[in-house]
VOPAGU-2260 file (C-alpha; in pm, 1 decimal, decimal comma):
REM VOPAGU-2260
SITE   aa  ch    i         X         Y         Z
SITE  UNK   A    0   -5391,8   -3636,8   -1703,6
SITE  UNK   A    1   -5525,6   -3777,8   -1382,9
SITE  UNK   A    2   -5694,8   -3574,3   -1096,3
SITE  UNK   A    3   -5544,2   -3831,8    -856,2
SITE  UNK   A    4   -5193,8   -3714,9    -909,6
SITE  UNK   A    5   -4996,0   -3542,2    -614,7
SITE  UNK   A    6   -4974,5   -3164,1    -654,1
SITE  UNK   A    7   -4679,5   -3048,8    -830,2
SITE  UNK   A    8   -4408,7   -2867,4    -612,3
SITE  UNK   A    9   -4066,8   -2713,1    -668,7
SITE  UNK   A   10   -3811,1   -2851,8    -424,5
SITE  UNK   A   11   -3590,8   -2532,7    -342,4
SITE  UNK   A   12   -3323,8   -2762,2    -179,1
SITE  UNK   A   13   -3280,5   -3008,6    -470,5
SITE  UNK   A   14   -3385,8   -2712,8    -727,5
SITE  UNK   A   15   -3621,1   -2983,7    -902,3
SITE  UNK   A   16   -3988,1   -3025,1    -945,6
SITE  UNK   A   17   -4161,9   -3265,3    -753,3
SITE  UNK   A   18   -4453,7   -3488,4    -884,8
SITE  UNK   A   19   -4458,4   -3381,0   -1228,0
SITE  UNK   A   20   -4477,7   -3694,5   -1466,9
SITE  UNK   A   21   -4332,2   -3781,0   -1795,6
SITE  UNK   A   22   -4693,4   -3792,0   -1933,9
SITE  UNK   A   23   -4754,6   -3426,0   -1805,1
SITE  UNK   A   24   -4434,9   -3307,2   -1977,1
SITE  UNK   A   25   -4536,8   -3474,5   -2294,2
SITE  UNK   A   26   -4888,0   -3308,7   -2281,1
SITE  UNK   A   27   -4730,0   -2991,7   -2198,4
SITE  UNK   A   28   -4494,9   -3046,6   -2534,3
SITE  UNK   A   29   -4795,8   -3115,0   -2726,7
SITE  UNK   A   30   -4974,9   -2798,6   -2599,6
SITE  UNK   A   31   -4670,2   -2557,9   -2671,2
SITE  UNK   A   32   -4510,7   -2715,7   -2977,4
SITE  UNK   A   33   -4284,4   -2423,9   -3019,0
SITE  UNK   A   34   -4135,3   -2412,8   -2700,8
SITE  UNK   A   35   -3853,6   -2650,4   -2534,4
SITE  UNK   A   36   -4080,1   -2741,5   -2235,5
SITE  UNK   A   37   -3787,4   -2963,0   -2066,4
SITE  UNK   A   38   -3533,9   -2673,5   -2112,9
SITE  UNK   A   39   -3784,0   -2438,6   -1938,0
SITE  UNK   A   40   -3853,4   -2656,1   -1654,9
SITE  UNK   A   41   -3514,8   -2766,5   -1584,1
SITE  UNK   A   42   -3318,9   -2455,0   -1631,9
SITE  UNK   A   43   -3488,1   -2136,2   -1690,9
SITE  UNK   A   44   -3760,8   -2175,9   -1424,0
SITE  UNK   A   45   -3528,1   -2273,8   -1145,3
SITE  UNK   A   46   -3296,3   -1982,4   -1234,2
SITE  UNK   A   47   -3579,9   -1748,0   -1214,6
SITE  UNK   A   48   -3715,4   -1879,5    -888,9
SITE  UNK   A   49   -3370,2   -1835,0    -731,6
SITE  UNK   A   50   -3328,5   -1493,1    -837,9
SITE  UNK   A   51   -3672,6   -1395,4    -736,9
SITE  UNK   A   52   -3721,2   -1558,2    -408,8
SITE  UNK   A   53   -4011,9   -1303,9    -304,8
SITE  UNK   A   54   -4222,7   -1394,2    -602,6
SITE  UNK   A   55   -4135,0   -1782,4    -565,6
SITE  UNK   A   56   -4386,9   -1869,2    -310,5
SITE  UNK   A   57   -4665,9   -2027,2    -525,3
SITE  UNK   A   58   -4954,1   -2247,2    -435,1
SITE  UNK   A   59   -5055,7   -2321,1    -770,2
SITE  UNK   A   60   -4735,6   -2450,5    -956,0
SITE  UNK   A   61   -4913,7   -2595,1   -1253,9
SITE  UNK   A   62   -5077,4   -2259,8   -1326,9
SITE  UNK   A   63   -4742,8   -2085,9   -1298,6
SITE  UNK   A   64   -4592,4   -2363,2   -1548,5
SITE  UNK   A   65   -4876,1   -2319,1   -1775,1
SITE  UNK   A   66   -4876,5   -1937,2   -1780,5
SITE  UNK   A   67   -4495,1   -1938,8   -1831,1
SITE  UNK   A   68   -4515,5   -2188,5   -2121,5
SITE  UNK   A   69   -4816,7   -1991,4   -2285,1
SITE  UNK   A   70   -4625,6   -1668,8   -2274,3
SITE  UNK   A   71   -4318,2   -1837,4   -2438,6
SITE  UNK   A   72   -4525,7   -1976,7   -2693,0
SITE  UNK   A   73   -4693,1   -1633,4   -2779,8
SITE  UNK   A   74   -4348,0   -1503,2   -2814,1
SITE  UNK   A   75   -4239,1   -1754,7   -3049,1
SITE  UNK   A   76   -4546,0   -1715,6   -3276,1
SITE  UNK   A   77   -4524,1   -1366,7   -3322,4
SITE  UNK   A   78   -4191,8   -1387,1   -3528,6
């Protein structure tokens, strides 16, 4: 992943991620093979962000995504 990319953000009006590339998603899928990355990015994370607006003000969205996916991967490998 290039360091010259725009910062990943979440658009609360469209309920979509901005500036996240297909290559970044593929990279995350390789890092977290037991996790459905696309489903989490497009459904579960937006639903959580809507339900928790007081916790949704993030400065480091990529860190938020990685932490979420890491916890999800850990949950799936325990069983």
